C-alpha positions, 0 to 999 in steps of 0.5 A: 210468648207474645207475638210481635206485630210490625206495622208500617206507618201509613197515616197521620195517626200512625206518625203521631204514635211513632213520635209519641212512643219516645215520650212514653218510653222515657217519661221522667227519665233524668237524662233523656232530652226529648225532641220537640214534637213539631221538630220530629213531625217536620223532619219525618214528614215527606212533604216538609223535610227537604232531605227527601229530595235525595232520600226515601224512607219508611217508618215502622211500629212494633206492637206487643199485646196490642200496645206500641213497643218499639219504632224505627225509621228505615232511610236510604240517602242516595246522595250519601250512598253515591258519594261513599260508594255504598248501598246502605239502608240506615236505621234511625229513630229507633226505640224499643222496650227491653224485649229482644223479640221487639228489637229483632223484629224492628231491625228485620223490618229495616233489613227487608226494606233495604233488600227490597231496594237493592241495598247490601248493608244496614247502618245506624243509628243515622238520620237523613243527613249528618245534621240529624242525631246519630250514633247509639250511646254506649257509655255515659248513660248517667250524663245529661243528653243534648238536643243534637244527640241521641240518648238511649237506655243501656240495654239498647247496645246490648240488644244490637250485639245479641241480635248478631251480625252487627259490628262497629262501623264508626265510634264517636266521643263527646267531651265536656269543655270547661270554660276558663275564667279568662282566655288562656295566655297562649291562646291570646298570643296565638290569636293576636299573631294569626289575626295580624299575620293573615289579616283575619278578623272576628265579627258577629253577624247581624240578623239582617245579614243572616236572614235577608242578605244570604249570609246564612247561606254562605255559612252553611255552604262553608259547613258543606265544604268543612264537613264533606269528608266526615263519616256519612256526610252528604252535601246540603241542598239550598232548600235544606240550607233554607230550613237550617237557617230558619231553624238556628238563627231567628232566636239565636244569640248572635254574640255566641256565633262568631264568624272569621273573615279573611280581609286580605281578599277583596270580598272579605272571604268567610273562612270559619264559623262557630255556631254555639247556643245555650243548652236547651236540655233542661228546657226541653225536658220541661216541654210536656211531651215535646210541646211548646204550649202551654208553657214549654215556649217559656222554658226555651226562651229563658234558656236562649234569651236570658241564659238560664243555663250554665251549659253551652252546646257547641253545635258546629265549628267549621273552618275551611281546610286551607285555614285550619293549619293557621289556627283559626279554631283558636280565634273562635274561643278567643272571642267566645270565652269572655261571652261565656263568662259574662253569661255564667257558662261553666262548660260546653258540650262538644257534641259528637266527634269521630274518635279518630278525628285528632284534628277536631279534638286538638282544638280543645288543647287549651281547655280542661276537658272530660270525655263523658260519652261514647257512641257507636254506629253499627253495620250489618252486611245483608 
């Protein structure tokens, strides 16, 4: 039996090997959607990711016969631990060959790191924050991945379960949301009624408002309030919000990002937002080893600007708690369905939803849907 060597990432060369391993392991896989190399580099670099204001982390590589055979990040989100009164070390960015010795050694490294920091449990897969991919795919291995979620081989959850000690902490489901040819009549009636009754208005932000006039900050502060009770969530800092505004909005098609305002208030209060983007899955698969150059940028641009995809990613749908019972979610799709049809969008990816979150899943009541993926976060007590 070959010995497994675990090495902590300590140099730029090590970090490059850490990121590159995923491209090697999933080379030519038809379902995996690789991250852009630059995105992973920014997220994992301690001097670039604003999450390190309240997180600490170490990264590990597993070597077998002198070759990289696995990787994992060990992350402690102190803000989330404080909010949820847990002492969790998270594992994320986990990839490994189909070798139990490799997967066990990687998770052992996370456990040792957690114990050294006084943690009492290992949870994951999770990232630094709720805006990083989370949950190990357990069903739907023949479905195309998305830029916002994790794709993994079927043997991954088999390894976790065989290692022992890990159990379910949280399960997620994902849906295909099929776009109707026209706005459902019931949705039209409800939307027009609640707009009139509550003086709610749908509009599209301008790039100047988002980037220069701080509307982008208002949107993510709303996201903070909307997502605050979701599993593992920790509030975004202003520096993180700056990063997400600059990540999502410069190239976004703002026709696909409706905002809902309450005009019964003097300040036209922002009460809801829907951030949806044309799917970048196929475009990212065409970016050689996650690079934008020489041709990756063109595939990304074709998807974002010229809508050369028939899938839309429903990245974030956020409505303030006190407005959810008023049907504000319906207003988003009352506005979006005509745009989806104009752009040739056939269906949308719901992204991850907690299986127990009936409020979120109820917003699809007007649509034909298909649950096509399941994923799990595991926990092990130390």
